[in-house]
C-alpha positions in Angstrom: 0.1 0.2 0.5 0.9 3.4 -0.8 0.3 6.9 1.1 1.4 10.2 -0.3 1.6 12.6 2.2 1.6 16.3 0.5 3.3 19.1 2.8 6.5 17.8 4.5 6.3 20.2 7.0 6.0 19.1 10.8 2.3 17.7 10.7 3.7 16.0 7.0 6.6 14.7 8.4 5.0 13.4 11.4 2.2 11.5 9.9 4.7 9.7 7.6 6.6 9.0 11.0 3.7 7.5 12.4 2.5 6.0 9.7 6.0 4.4 9.2 6.7 3.4 12.8 3.9 1.4 12.4 3.9 0.0 9.7 0.1 1.1 8.5 1.4 1.1 4.9 4.7 -0.6 2.9 5.8 3.4 0.8 5.0 6.8 1.8 6.5 9.5 -0.3 6.6 12.5 0.7 6.4 15.2 -1.1 7.1 19.1 -1.0 7.7 22.5 -2.6 10.4 23.7 -1.1 13.6 22.0 -2.6 15.3 19.3 -1.4 12.8 19.3 1.8 10.9 16.9 1.6 14.0 14.7 0.7 16.1 15.8 4.2 13.5 14.6 6.2 13.0 11.4 4.2 16.8 10.9 4.7 16.0 11.6 8.4 13.5 9.2 9.2 14.5 6.1 6.5 18.2 6.7 8.6 15.1 6.1 12.3 14.7 2.5 10.5 17.7 0.3 11.8 16.9 2.0 15.4 13.2 1.2 15.2 12.9 -1.8 13.7 11.0 -0.1 10.8 10.6 -1.8 6.8 8.5 1.4 5.0 10.5 2.8 2.1 9.9 6.6 2.5 10.8 8.3 -0.6 11.4 12.3 -0.4 10.6 14.4 -4.2 10.4 17.9 -4.8 8.0 18.8 -6.8 7.1 16.3 -8.9 3.9 14.4 -8.6 4.8 11.7 -11.3 6.3 9.6 -7.9 3.2 9.9 -5.9 2.2 7.7 -8.7 -0.9 5.2 -7.7 -1.0 6.1 -5.1 -3.3 4.2 -2.2 -4.5 7.4 -0.2 -3.3 11.5 -0.4 -2.5 13.4 3.1 -2.2 17.2 1.2 -1.3 19.0 4.7 -0.2 22.1 2.4 -0.2 25.7 3.1 1.0 28.0 5.4 0.5 26.8 9.3 -1.2 29.1 11.8 0.9 31.3 13.7 -0.4 33.3 17.1 -3.0 35.7 17.4 -4.4 33.9 14.6 -7.4 31.7 13.7 -7.8 29.6 11.0 -10.6 31.7 9.0 -7.7 33.8 8.8 -6.2 31.2 6.5 -8.5 30.3 3.9 -6.9 32.5 1.0 -4.1 32.0 1.1 -4.1 28.3 1.3 -7.3 27.2 -1.3 -5.3 28.3 -4.3 -3.0 25.4 -2.5 -5.5 23.5 -1.8 -7.1 23.0 -5.4 -3.5 22.9 -7.4 -2.3 20.3 -4.6 -5.5 17.7 -5.8 -6.0 17.7 -9.4 -1.9 17.3 -9.8 -2.0 13.9 -7.5 -5.3 13.2 -9.4 -2.7 13.2 -12.1 -1.0 9.9 -10.7 -3.7 8.6 -9.0 -6.6 9.2 -9.9 -8.3 6.7 -7.8 -6.7 7.5 -4.1 -9.1 8.5 -1.5 -8.2 12.2 -0.3 -7.4 13.0 3.2 -7.5 16.9 4.0 -5.8 18.4 7.0 -5.6 21.7 5.7 -6.6 24.8 7.5 -9.0 26.3 8.1 -10.1 22.2 7.4 -13.8 22.1 6.6 -13.4 24.4 3.5 -10.7 22.8 2.2 -11.9 19.9 2.1 -15.6 21.1 0.3 -12.8 23.2 -1.9 -11.1 19.9 -2.7 -14.7 18.3 -3.3 -15.8 20.7 -5.2 -12.7 21.0 -7.2 -11.9 17.4 -8.2 -15.5 16.5 -8.5 -15.0 12.7 -6.6 -17.5 11.1 -4.8 -17.9 12.0 -1.4 -16.7 8.8 0.2 -13.1 9.8 -1.4 -13.1 13.2 0.2 -12.4 13.1 4.3 -11.4 15.7 6.2 -9.2 15.1 9.6 -10.3 17.2 12.1 -12.9 15.9 13.7 -10.8 12.8 15.6 -7.6 15.2 16.5 -10.3 17.2 18.3 -11.4 14.1 19.6 -8.5 12.9 20.7 -8.0 16.2 23.0 -10.9 16.1 24.0 -10.4 13.3 25.8 -7.1 13.9 27.1 -8.4 16.5 28.6 -11.3 14.0 30.0 -8.8 12.4 31.7 -7.1 14.8 33.0 -10.0 15.9 34.8 -11.3 12.3 35.7 -7.1 11.2 36.0 -7.4 8.4 34.5 -5.8 6.7 31.5 -7.7 9.2 28.3 -8.0 5.0 26.6 -10.2 4.4 29.2 -12.2 6.8 27.9 -14.8 7.1 24.6 -15.4 10.9 24.0 -16.5 12.8 20.6 -16.3 16.3 19.0 -18.7 16.7 16.0 -19.3 20.1 14.2 -17.2 22.7 12.1 -12.5 22.1 13.2 -12.3 25.7 14.6 -12.4 27.1 17.8 -15.8 28.3 17.6 -17.6 25.7 15.3 -16.7 22.4 17.0 -19.0 20.9 19.3 -17.3 18.7 22.7 -20.4 16.3 23.1 -19.8 16.0 26.2 -23.6 14.2 27.3 -21.7 11.1 25.6 -18.7 11.3 27.1 -18.2 7.9 29.2 -15.3 6.5 31.2 -15.8 2.5 30.4 -19.2 3.5 29.7 -20.4 4.5 32.4 -21.4 8.6 31.7 -17.9 11.3 33.0 -21.0 12.6 33.9 -21.3 10.2 37.8 -17.6 11.7 37.6 -17.7 15.3 37.1 -19.7 18.5 38.0 -21.4 20.4 35.2 -18.8 23.4 36.0 -16.1 20.1 35.1 -17.5 19.2 32.3 -18.1 22.7 31.0 -14.2 24.0 31.9 -13.3 20.5 29.4 -15.2 21.3 27.0 -13.9 24.8 27.1 -10.6 23.9 26.6 -11.1 21.6 23.9 -12.3 24.3 21.9 -9.5 26.1 22.3 -6.5 23.4 22.3 -5.0 23.9 18.9 -4.7 27.8 20.1 -3.6 27.8 22.9 -0.8 24.7 21.7 -0.2 27.2 19.0 0.6 29.7 21.7 3.1 28.2 23.7 4.8 26.6 20.9 4.9 29.4 18.5 3.2 27.5 15.8 0.6 24.8 14.9 1.1 21.5 16.4 2.3 18.5 14.4 2.5 15.4 16.8 -1.3 14.7 17.7 -2.2 15.6 13.9 0.8 13.8 12.5 -0.8 10.6 15.0 -4.9 11.3 14.4 -3.9 11.2 10.2 -2.1 7.9 10.7 -4.8 7.0 12.3 -7.6 7.6 9.5 -5.2 5.8 6.8 -4.6 3.3 8.9 -8.1 3.0 9.2 -8.1 3.4 5.6 -5.3 0.9 4.0 -6.3 -2.3 6.2 -10.1 -1.8 6.1 -10.1 -1.5 9.8 -14.2 0.2 9.6 -13.0 2.5 12.4 -16.7 5.3 13.5 -14.3 8.4 13.6 -14.9 11.6 13.9 -14.7 13.4 10.3 -15.5 15.4 8.0 -18.1 14.5 5.1 -20.1 16.4 2.6 -23.5 16.6 3.8 -27.0 15.5 2.0 -30.0 16.1 4.4 -27.7 14.2 6.6 -28.2 16.2 10.6 -30.3 18.6 8.2 -28.0 20.3 6.4 -27.3 20.3 3.0 -24.2 21.6 0.9 -21.6 21.5 3.5 -18.9 19.6 4.2 -18.7 19.0 8.3 -17.2 17.0 11.2 -19.8 13.2 11.9 -19.1 10.0 13.3 -18.6 8.1 10.4 -17.2 4.8 9.3 -13.7 4.7 7.6 -12.9 1.7 5.7 -11.8 1.3 1.9 -13.4 2.7 0.7 -12.9 6.0 2.5 -16.5 7.4 3.7 -18.6 4.1 4.6 -21.3 5.2 6.2 -22.9 8.8 7.9 -23.4 7.2 11.6 -27.3 9.3 13.2 -26.5 10.7 16.4 -29.6 11.6 18.8 -28.8 14.9 20.3 -30.5 16.8 21.8 -32.2 20.3 21.1 -28.6 22.6 22.7 -26.3 20.5 21.0 -28.9 20.5 17.5 -28.7 23.9 17.8 -24.7 24.3 18.4 -24.7 22.1 15.3 -26.6 24.3 13.1 -24.6 27.9 14.5 -21.0 25.6 13.2 -22.9 25.2 10.0 -23.5 28.4 9.5 -20.3 29.9 10.6 -18.4 27.0 7.9 -21.1 28.0 5.4 -19.9 31.9 5.1 -16.5 30.5 5.0 -16.9 28.2 2.3 -18.8 32.0 0.4 -15.4 32.9 0.2 -14.4 30.4 -1.8 -16.5 31.0 -5.0 -13.5 33.2 -6.8 -11.3 30.1 -6.3 -13.6 28.1 -7.8 -14.8 29.8 -10.3 
């Protein structure tokens, strides 16, 4: 199985790193526009092989899409990262043109590939990729919910003082500081609702911390996070390549589901060899429905800025 990661920056390289260590794919191609950058990252990663025991072949290339031919999955991380004080939404004008060009180029050599979009603002870039390529919606997946949900589980585990792997929790809605919806009502610790252990105030704080989880790291690091995003992409790619049928919150085109149309938004999906294999319904309460509608409105407003790119 072959995976191409476009953008060899922190997130792209971290993604390639996890895919290789876990043996998810036999071949990974890192592509970047900066001369020698992807080659250097690939060489550095390959020099870990004898000490860590992985057998994945990692290749780095500078803007040569022919080397990505016959990829099963293409991950798009291209674009500028978020800077301190910058929202994901502010990135749209810069990253839209980059993502559209990348999607069109990879499909020339891998017409059957499933595309995973990581570039921000992620929901809008997923929608752009879908509209620009004309691919069926199962083959365009926005990776945001997997990351947001992992952060939600982290904050819940801290509040509970229990291992995060024992916590089940999901974030739906837009992948943005004000648009994501941590489903505290449905979160559980080994099958027991977390509300049995945490007060309403504690759960509200967990939700608030989750929503600014990315911004918190950007403030500390001076740029976007990369370890958790890279691992979240690899987790998603693993479910595709190995047909694991995992339930993962992903940004997908909605056509009536959750009362929304013509928008890519984070909802629980079954992920397998065909990409998005099923969109799962959740019985949301009235407050959660209202929050999802508000989130959709915000994402739809950002999508309106794509008119010039898609023209």
